[in-house]
Steps between C-alpha positions, in 0.01 A plus 500: 500500500636843399449808707290784371691778334578802709240765533564770238479777775785325709705476188437857405581612844836309504590656159417845622717452803789374298475798264488751795803329655697501176408872425607584849827317475577666172460843655716399790774339292535850309544673836840624607636260767611799713147605534382171641457514876625141623336566835155498348600173321604356839180633662295337235664180600456555862129612506355287227437118497761290341361386172275805450537702181657793687748277673590324183530831312729630771728186452519573125573864549773424739661238268485742204612828651764383769762389239438792266542733795807314613658531149428875500665546838801299384531710185475831702754373746751415229433822319564678835834302561616585146431878549685494836797332330503746211481790750784363705715441187413846378587650849836313534596625141436857609698461816819373336619731230732243352194295397346782314616485128 
């Protein structure tokens, strides 16, 4: 015996929810990682039931934005180190007249 097909209303509701989630995810993925408030993501995990849509969305947001933000931080730190090194080299050249050509 086969089960009856799913009610059209339930199927449409599921499709609507999936569409809403994918549209929201697309907007979020275009966001700048530096504008993402990770405290709110943690609060979404703390104050919502595990397995709820909000909880699961917070997990996705965290997994998407944390590595991107980390990469940006690392690039900025590297750039800052390079600038400091350049400034130090320029400063030492100015102090020692024999190095100026």
